[in-house]
C-alpha positions as CSV (number, residue, x, y, z in Angstrom):
1,M,-45.4,88.8,-53.8
2,F,-44.3,91.3,-52.1
3,D,-46.5,90.9,-49.4
4,K,-44.6,87.1,-48.5
5,L,-41.7,88.2,-49.0
6,M,-42.3,90.8,-46.2
7,N,-44.0,88.1,-44.4
8,R,-40.5,86.0,-44.0
9,F,-38.7,89.0,-42.1
10,D,-41.5,89.3,-40.3
11,D,-39.4,88.2,-37.1
12,F,-36.4,90.4,-38.0
13,D,-35.5,92.8,-35.8
14,M,-35.0,95.8,-37.5
15,D,-32.9,97.3,-34.3
16,K,-30.3,95.1,-34.7
17,V,-29.7,95.2,-38.8
18,M,-29.2,99.0,-38.0
19,E,-26.8,98.8,-35.5
20,V,-24.8,96.1,-37.5
21,V,-25.4,98.9,-40.4
22,N,-24.1,101.9,-38.5
23,L,-21.2,99.5,-37.0
24,V,-19.9,99.2,-40.9
25,W,-20.6,102.4,-41.8
26,N,-19.1,104.0,-38.3
27,N,-16.3,101.5,-39.7
28,R,-15.9,102.1,-43.0
29,E,-12.5,103.0,-43.1
30,K,-10.9,101.1,-40.7
31,I,-12.7,97.8,-42.8
32,M,-11.4,99.7,-46.6
33,D,-8.0,99.5,-45.1
34,L,-8.2,96.1,-43.9
35,I,-9.3,94.8,-47.0
36,E,-6.7,96.5,-49.2
37,N,-4.5,95.6,-46.6
38,L,-5.6,92.0,-46.7
39,P,-3.8,90.4,-49.8
40,E,-0.7,91.2,-48.2
41,M,-1.4,89.9,-44.6
42,L,-2.4,86.9,-46.7
43,R,1.0,86.8,-48.4
44,D,3.2,87.1,-45.3
45,T,1.3,84.7,-43.4
46,G,1.3,82.5,-45.9
47,D,5.4,82.5,-46.2
48,N,5.9,82.8,-43.1
49,I,3.7,79.5,-42.4
50,E,5.5,77.9,-45.2
51,S,8.7,79.1,-43.5
52,A,8.0,77.1,-40.7
53,G,7.0,73.8,-42.7
54,E,10.6,74.1,-44.7
55,S,12.2,74.2,-40.8
56,A,10.0,71.5,-39.7
57,I,10.9,69.5,-42.8
58,K,14.9,70.5,-41.9
59,A,14.5,69.7,-38.7
60,S,13.2,65.9,-39.8
61,V,15.8,65.6,-42.0
62,F,17.8,65.5,-39.0
63,L,16.9,63.3,-37.1
64,T,15.7,60.3,-39.7
65,G,17.9,61.3,-42.2
66,D,17.5,61.6,-46.1
67,N,17.4,59.6,-49.3
68,K,21.4,60.3,-50.1
69,G,22.3,58.6,-46.4
70,G,23.6,61.3,-44.9
71,T,23.9,60.8,-41.4
72,S,20.9,61.3,-38.8
73,A,20.5,61.5,-35.3
74,G,18.5,58.2,-34.9
75,K,22.1,56.6,-36.6
76,M,24.4,58.4,-34.7
77,S,22.2,56.4,-31.9
78,E,23.0,53.5,-33.0
79,L,26.1,53.8,-34.0
80,A,27.0,54.9,-30.3
81,A,25.0,51.6,-29.3
82,G,26.7,49.9,-31.3
83,A,30.1,51.0,-30.3
84,L,28.9,50.4,-26.3
85,D,28.1,46.7,-27.8
86,R,31.6,46.2,-28.6
87,C,33.2,48.1,-25.3
88,F,30.8,45.9,-23.4
89,E,32.0,42.4,-25.1
90,E,35.3,43.6,-24.4
91,I,35.1,44.3,-21.1
92,Q,33.2,40.4,-20.2
93,G,36.5,39.0,-22.1
94,A,38.7,41.1,-20.3
95,S,36.6,40.1,-17.0
96,K,36.5,36.9,-17.6
97,V,40.1,36.5,-18.0
98,M,41.0,38.2,-14.9
99,A,38.4,35.8,-12.9
100,A,40.3,32.7,-14.5
101,L,43.7,34.4,-13.6
102,G,43.1,34.9,-10.4
103,K,41.5,31.1,-10.1
104,E,45.0,29.9,-11.1
105,L,46.9,32.4,-9.2
106,D,44.8,31.4,-5.9
107,D,45.3,27.3,-6.8
108,I,49.3,27.9,-6.6
109,K,49.8,26.6,-3.1
110,I,52.8,26.4,-1.1
111,P,53.9,23.5,1.4
112,N,54.2,24.9,4.8
113,V,55.9,23.0,7.8
114,K,55.4,23.9,11.2
115,P,56.5,22.6,14.1
116,K,53.8,20.6,16.4
117,Y,54.9,21.1,20.2
118,I,54.1,19.5,23.2
119,E,54.2,19.8,27.0
120,V,57.1,18.0,29.0
121,L,57.4,18.9,32.9
122,G,56.7,22.4,32.0
123,N,58.4,23.3,28.8
124,K,57.3,23.1,25.3
125,V,59.3,21.0,23.2
126,I,58.9,19.9,19.8
127,G,57.0,17.1,19.9
128,G,56.5,16.2,15.7
129,I,56.3,18.5,12.3
130,D,52.6,19.6,10.9
131,F,52.3,19.8,7.0
132,D,50.2,22.2,5.5
133,E,49.3,24.6,2.6
134,D,49.4,28.4,1.9
135,G,48.4,30.1,-0.9
136,L,51.5,32.4,-2.2
137,F,49.2,34.6,-4.2
138,D,45.9,34.5,-2.1
139,N,46.4,38.4,-2.0
140,P,47.1,38.7,-6.1
141,A,44.3,36.6,-6.6
142,K,41.5,38.1,-4.4
143,R,42.1,41.4,-6.2
144,L,42.6,40.1,-9.2
145,Q,38.6,38.1,-8.6
146,D,36.8,41.2,-7.0
147,G,38.7,43.5,-10.3
148,A,36.8,40.6,-12.3
149,G,33.6,41.2,-10.8
150,R,33.9,45.2,-11.1
151,L,34.3,44.5,-14.5
152,N,31.3,42.3,-15.3
153,V,29.2,45.3,-13.8
154,I,30.4,48.0,-15.7
155,G,30.4,45.9,-18.8
156,E,26.0,45.6,-17.6
157,D,25.9,49.3,-17.2
158,L,27.4,49.5,-20.4
159,G,24.6,47.3,-22.1
160,E,22.0,49.2,-20.1
161,V,23.1,52.5,-21.3
162,A,23.2,50.4,-25.4
163,K,19.8,49.4,-25.0
164,S,18.5,53.0,-23.9
165,L,20.1,54.4,-27.1
166,R,18.8,52.2,-29.8
167,E,15.8,52.8,-27.8
168,L,16.2,57.0,-27.9
169,G,17.1,56.3,-31.8
170,G,13.8,54.9,-32.7
171,M,12.0,57.5,-30.5
172,L,13.7,60.9,-32.6
173,T,13.1,58.4,-36.2
174,D,9.7,58.6,-35.4
175,T,9.8,62.2,-34.2
176,G,11.8,63.1,-37.6
177,K,8.7,61.6,-39.2
178,D,6.2,63.0,-37.5
179,L,7.8,66.3,-37.7
180,N,8.5,65.7,-41.4
181,N,4.1,65.1,-42.1
182,V,3.6,68.0,-40.0
183,G,5.8,70.5,-42.4
184,E,4.4,69.2,-45.2
185,K,1.0,70.2,-43.9
186,L,2.3,74.0,-42.7
187,K,3.8,73.9,-46.1
188,S,0.9,73.4,-48.5
189,S,-1.3,75.6,-45.9
190,G,1.1,78.4,-46.5
191,T,0.8,77.9,-49.8
192,T,-2.7,77.8,-50.1
193,L,-3.3,80.9,-47.2
194,R,-0.9,82.9,-50.3
195,S,-2.2,82.0,-52.8
196,F,-5.7,84.0,-51.7
197,S,-3.8,87.2,-51.7
198,E,-3.3,86.4,-55.6
199,L,-7.0,86.8,-56.2
200,R,-8.6,89.1,-58.4
201,K,-12.1,90.7,-58.8
């Protein structure tokens, strides 16, 4: 039976085994020091990992809010987007009023009477009257209509910003959820690692 057992170790390189034994023996103090300090190292590492997990969870609460209905980055983005939407609607309303007022002013005409000249014996003499219309408020009307156009452009820009804020809010909420999952896993890993420091012989 002893021969059978020894036959299983025929392919062992005894020189390498001795090298390992010598390595362990020559570093026995460092190894013993590591073994003695290992529980404290595990505890500290576990505490740090758990602390990182708690920080990640706090960051996720800022991004997604909590169950108490606190303000979150996602909600703040939505509130800002809503405010911009309302501004967009107000600007559109003001733009329509300005454009309508500009059109009304543009439609106000005053009669214009101009003499019609003819030449008689080399001299210009009035030969009749031309009746025409001039716009009384052409200049202000044009300014109002131009202003209405610029307001429309500003309103459209605000609408785009509101859309971007809503997309950002959605991304922040998703990131917050992922961060919460990471935080929970880090906390669990830290607790598990710390528990190894409490193992007894």
